[in-house]
C-alpha positions in Angstrom: -11.0 -20.7 -2.2 -9.3 -20.7 -5.6 -9.3 -17.5 -7.7 -8.1 -17.2 -11.3 -6.8 -14.1 -13.1 -4.1 -12.3 -15.0 -1.1 -11.2 -12.9 -1.0 -7.4 -13.0 2.7 -7.3 -13.5 3.7 -10.4 -15.4 0.6 -10.8 -17.6 0.6 -14.5 -16.8 -2.6 -16.4 -16.1 -2.5 -17.6 -12.5 -4.6 -19.3 -9.9 -4.4 -18.2 -6.2 -5.4 -20.6 -3.4 -6.4 -19.1 -0.1 -6.4 -20.8 3.3 -7.5 -18.9 6.3 -6.4 -15.4 5.7 -3.3 -16.1 3.6 -2.3 -17.0 0.0 -1.3 -20.7 0.3 -0.2 -21.2 -3.3 0.1 -19.5 -6.7 0.2 -21.6 -9.8 0.4 -20.9 -13.5 -2.7 -22.0 -15.4 -2.6 -24.4 -18.3 -4.2 -23.4 -21.6 -7.3 -25.4 -20.7 -7.9 -23.4 -17.6 -7.5 -20.0 -19.2 -10.6 -18.0 -20.3 -10.4 -14.8 -22.4 -12.6 -13.1 -19.8 -10.1 -13.6 -16.9 -9.8 -10.4 -14.8 -6.6 -8.8 -13.7 -5.4 -9.7 -10.2 -3.6 -7.0 -8.2 -2.7 -6.2 -4.6 -5.4 -4.2 -2.7 -5.0 -0.4 -2.5 -3.7 1.4 0.5 -4.8 5.0 1.2 -2.7 6.8 3.8 -5.0 9.9 3.8 -8.8 9.9 3.7 -10.9 12.6 5.4 -14.2 11.0 4.6 -16.3 9.4 1.9 -19.9 9.3 0.7 -21.2 12.0 3.1 -19.3 10.7 6.2 -16.8 13.3 7.5 -14.2 12.1 10.0 -13.9 15.7 11.1 -17.6 16.2 12.0 -18.9 15.5 15.5 -21.9 13.7 13.8 -20.3 10.6 12.5 -20.8 7.3 14.2 -19.2 3.9 14.5 -21.7 2.6 11.9 -20.7 5.4 9.6 -17.1 4.2 9.8 -18.2 0.7 8.9 -20.2 2.1 5.9 -17.2 4.0 4.7 -14.9 1.0 5.0 -17.3 -1.3 3.1 -17.8 1.4 0.4 -14.0 1.6 0.0 -13.8 -2.1 -0.7 -15.8 -1.4 -3.9 -13.0 1.0 -4.9 -10.3 -1.6 -4.3 -9.1 0.0 -1.0 -8.3 -2.8 1.5 -6.4 -0.7 4.0 -6.7 3.0 4.9 -5.9 5.6 7.5 -8.9 7.8 8.5 -7.5 11.4 8.6 -8.4 13.8 11.4 -7.4 17.4 10.7 -6.7 20.5 12.9 -9.6 21.1 15.3 -10.4 21.8 18.9 -8.4 19.4 21.2 -11.6 17.8 22.5 -13.1 17.4 19.0 -9.9 15.5 17.9 -10.2 13.2 20.8 -13.9 12.6 20.1 -13.2 11.7 16.5 -10.4 9.3 17.6 -12.8 7.7 20.0 -15.5 7.1 17.4 -13.0 5.5 15.0 -11.6 3.3 17.7 -15.2 2.3 18.8 -15.9 1.1 15.2 -12.6 -0.9 15.1 -13.6 -2.6 18.3 -17.1 -3.3 17.1 -16.3 -4.7 13.6 -13.5 -7.1 13.0 -13.1 -6.3 9.3 -13.1 -2.6 10.0 -10.3 -3.1 12.5 -8.4 -5.1 9.8 -9.0 -2.4 7.2 -8.1 0.6 9.3 -4.4 0.2 9.8 -4.1 3.4 11.8 -5.2 7.0 12.2 -3.6 9.9 10.3 -3.5 13.0 12.4 -3.0 15.9 10.0 -2.4 18.9 12.3 -2.9 20.8 14.5 0.9 21.3 14.7 1.1 22.9 11.2 2.0 26.3 9.9 -0.3 29.1 10.9 0.5 31.0 7.6 -2.1 31.5 4.9 -1.4 29.2 2.0 0.5 26.4 3.8 -2.3 26.2 6.4 -4.8 25.4 3.6 -8.3 24.9 4.8 -7.2 24.2 8.4 -8.7 26.7 10.8 -6.0 29.1 12.1 -7.5 29.4 15.6 -6.8 25.7 16.3 -3.3 25.6 14.9 -0.7 25.2 17.7 2.9 24.3 18.3 3.9 20.7 18.9 2.8 19.5 22.4 4.1 16.1 23.4 1.8 15.7 26.5 -1.2 16.6 24.4 -0.2 14.1 21.6 0.3 11.4 24.2 -3.2 12.1 25.5 -4.6 11.6 22.0 -2.5 8.5 21.5 -3.7 7.1 24.7 -7.3 7.7 23.6 -6.4 5.9 20.3 -4.8 3.0 22.1 -1.7 3.5 20.0 -3.6 3.6 16.7 -2.3 7.0 15.6 0.3 5.9 13.1 0.9 9.0 10.9 1.3 12.6 12.1 1.6 15.5 9.7 3.3 18.6 11.1 5.4 21.6 10.2 9.0 21.6 11.6 9.0 25.4 11.7 7.9 25.5 15.3 10.5 25.8 18.2 10.9 22.4 19.8 9.8 20.5 16.7 13.0 18.4 16.4 12.6 16.9 19.9 8.9 16.3 19.3 9.7 14.5 16.0 12.3 12.3 17.6 9.8 11.3 20.3 7.1 10.5 17.8 9.5 8.5 15.6 10.9 6.6 18.6 7.3 5.6 19.6 6.6 4.1 16.1 4.7 7.0 14.6 5.5 8.0 11.0 6.1 11.7 11.0 5.2 13.6 7.8 6.1 17.1 6.8 3.1 19.0 5.4 1.3 22.3 5.5 4.6 23.8 6.2 6.5 27.1 5.7 9.7 25.7 7.1 13.1 26.7 5.9 15.3 24.3 4.0 17.5 24.0 7.1 14.4 23.1 9.2 13.4 20.5 6.6 16.9 18.9 6.7 16.9 18.9 10.5 13.4 17.3 10.6 14.5 14.5 8.4 17.6 13.9 10.5 15.3 13.8 13.6 13.1 11.1 12.0 10.6 12.6 9.6 10.0 10.1 6.8 7.2 11.5 4.5 6.0 14.6 2.7 2.2 15.0 2.9 0.6 15.8 -0.5 3.9 17.4 -1.7 3.2 20.5 -3.9 -0.1 21.3 -2.2 -0.7 23.1 1.1 1.8 25.8 0.1 2.1 29.5 -0.6 0.8 30.6 -4.0 4.0 32.7 -4.3 7.4 31.7 -2.9 11.1 32.2 -3.4 12.1 30.2 -6.5 15.0 28.6 -4.7 15.7 27.5 -2.1 12.3 26.7 -0.8 10.5 23.9 1.2 9.3 22.1 -1.9 12.7 21.8 -3.6 14.2 20.7 -0.2 11.7 18.0 0.3 12.3 16.7 -3.2 16.0 16.7 -2.6 15.9 14.7 0.7 16.8 11.1 -0.3 15.3 9.7 2.9 12.0 11.4 2.5 9.0 9.7 0.9 6.5 11.8 -1.0 2.8 11.4 -1.2 0.9 13.0 -4.1 -2.7 13.8 -5.0 -2.9 12.7 -8.7 -6.6 13.6 -9.3 -5.8 15.8 -12.3 -6.5 19.0 -10.5 -4.2 19.3 -7.5 -0.9 18.9 -9.4 -0.2 19.4 -13.2 1.3 16.4 -15.0 4.7 18.1 -15.2 5.0 18.3 -11.4 3.8 14.7 -11.0 6.4 13.6 -13.5 9.2 15.4 -11.7 8.2 13.9 -8.3 8.0 10.4 -9.6 11.3 10.7 -11.5 13.1 12.1 -8.5 11.5 9.9 -5.7 11.0 6.8 -7.9 9.8 4.0 -5.5 9.5 6.5 -2.7 6.6 8.3 -4.5 3.2 7.2 -3.4 -0.4 8.2 -4.1 -3.0 9.3 -1.6 -6.6 10.3 -2.3 -6.9 13.0 0.4 -10.6 12.6 -0.3 -13.1 14.7 1.6 -16.6 13.5 2.6 -18.2 14.8 -0.6 -16.3 12.1 -2.5 -18.7 9.6 -3.9 -21.6 12.0 -3.9 -23.3 13.3 -7.1 -22.2 16.6 -8.8 -23.9 19.7 -7.4 -23.5 22.6 -5.0 -22.9 21.8 -1.3 -22.5 23.8 1.9 -19.6 22.7 3.9 -18.5 23.4 7.5 -15.0 24.3 6.3 -15.1 25.9 2.9 -18.7 27.3 2.9 -20.5 26.9 -0.5 -18.6 24.6 -2.9 -19.3 23.1 -6.3 -18.6 19.4 -7.2 -18.4 19.2 -11.0 -19.2 16.1 -13.1 -15.4 15.9 -13.9 -14.6 15.4 -10.2 -13.3 18.9 -9.5 -14.4 20.4 -6.1 -14.0 24.2 -6.0 -15.3 27.2 -4.1 -18.6 28.4 -5.5 -17.4 32.0 -5.8 -14.0 31.1 -7.4 -13.6 28.0 -9.7 -9.9 28.4 -9.5 -9.7 27.6 -5.8 -9.9 23.9 -4.9 -12.0 22.9 -1.9 -10.5 19.4 -1.6 -10.2 16.2 -3.5 -13.1 13.8 -4.3 -11.4 11.2 -6.4 -10.3 7.7 -5.2 -6.9 6.2 -5.6 -7.9 4.3 -8.7 -8.5 7.6 -10.5 -4.9 8.7 -9.5 -3.6 5.5 -11.0 -5.5 6.0 -14.2 -4.2 9.6 -14.4 -0.6 8.6 -14.0 -1.0 6.0 -16.8 -2.9 8.3 -19.2 -0.3 11.0 -18.8 2.5 8.5 -19.5 4.2 9.1 -16.1 4.1 5.5 -15.0 3.3 2.1 -16.4 0.1 0.5 -15.1 2.0 -1.9 -12.7 4.2 0.9 -11.4 1.2 3.3 -10.9 -0.7 0.5 -9.1 2.3 -0.2 -6.9 2.4 3.5 -5.9 -1.1 3.1 -4.4 -0.6 -0.4 -2.9 2.7 -2.1 -2.3 4.8 1.1 -1.8 2.6 2.8 0.9 2.4 -0.6 2.5 6.2 -0.8 2.5 6.4 2.7 4.1 4.0 1.7 6.8 5.3 -1.9 7.1 2.0 -3.5 6.3 1.7 -7.2 5.2 0.4 -6.2 1.8 3.9 -4.9 0.9 4.7 -8.6 -0.1 2.1 -8.2 -2.9 0.9 -11.4 -4.6 3.2 -14.0 -3.0 2.8 -17.2 -1.1 2.1 -16.9 2.7 1.3 -13.2 2.4 -2.1 -11.9 3.5 -4.8 -12.5 0.9 -5.6 -8.8 0.3 -6.1 -8.3 -3.4 -8.6 -7.2 -6.0 -9.9 -8.4 -9.4 -10.2 -5.6 -11.9 -11.3 -5.4 -15.6 -10.5 -2.7 -18.1 -13.4 -0.6 -19.4 -13.3 2.3 -21.9 -11.1 4.8 -20.0 -10.8 3.3 -16.5 -10.4 0.1 -14.5 -13.4 -1.4 -12.7 -13.1 -3.3 -9.5 -15.2 -6.5 -9.7 -14.0 -8.3 -6.6 -12.2 -7.4 -3.4 -10.6 -9.9 -1.0 -9.6 -8.8 2.5 -7.7 -11.2 4.7 -9.0 -14.1 2.7 -12.7 -13.1 2.7 -14.6 -11.7 -0.3 -15.8 -8.4 1.0 -17.0 -7.0 -2.3 -18.2 -8.6 -5.5 -19.8 -6.9 -8.5 -23.2 -8.1 -9.5 -21.8 -9.5 -12.8 -20.5 -13.1 -12.5 -16.8 -13.8 -12.2 -15.3 -16.9 -13.7 -13.2 -18.8 -11.2 
């Protein structure tokens, strides 16, 4: 297979040859091979935090292995080639059931297994306090429990790769060290931890801040506090929701200036993402409203968000429109950089011998449209319109 396009970083017209699952060669095109309609070629997107999509909720007992397949294939249309289904705070048995269904789908469908790089367990070892806890149910929040986590990891056959917790609990540091030593990326999130506890958690092996700036008290001490401390930790990556609602541009600008290439995008999308605007009844937030602008809020209070519904591509567009990042840098924050954090093959980007995980996109009025997605050398999504190759 030979695919032509414009390199998303250099602007050069290139042709990519694919053999098996890998990029076998990349060549510059001559003038005779270049069409004015060539799309942009960019590495596929990597979402470290996705709670559901198009009506499928990874935190509902009703989803099936077929639902996981449908979510995965729908994400290809959004340019997402790798993702981490996210399971939040719940009953112990319900968490295990969700893990089992995701694993069942991975075992049934090869391309699902290749697209799901791991499971993100967000909770239940988080802060019980209002504000930091967010929409997580307080009755299921608990202190870190290593035997319980091992039980879940055993059920997942080692596929839990990210764990979000709060280091404010007694025994957190030993738990973090055990997780890190076992190859799990420990993230700090939904926390009311002191700056000293944040520092100690990073020293113990925590590597990431989960949706920094969200899942926090509405009012807090101006300084020091857990947001400043996470920003100040040089060894701590930061994930952000850049949907235009969760964080104002000024906060995003500060995070990306401070963290630089350790700032990454996540969607943190809930299952209403991809559904039409309207009023919905949810099992977590009750009655919510999804607006035509992509804002999801409580029906009785438009100022209170009920989750995110925008995909990574929207976050990229927002960063560029606000002048926070160039297009290549914003794209990298949702592709190469999260892959680098999680040590995924796509961290090599568009290079010879790397996995052929990339997308073809074209610029439309105010956004980028994915017209083709390639996963491990296979075209898994193609827009109905023809593509010149």
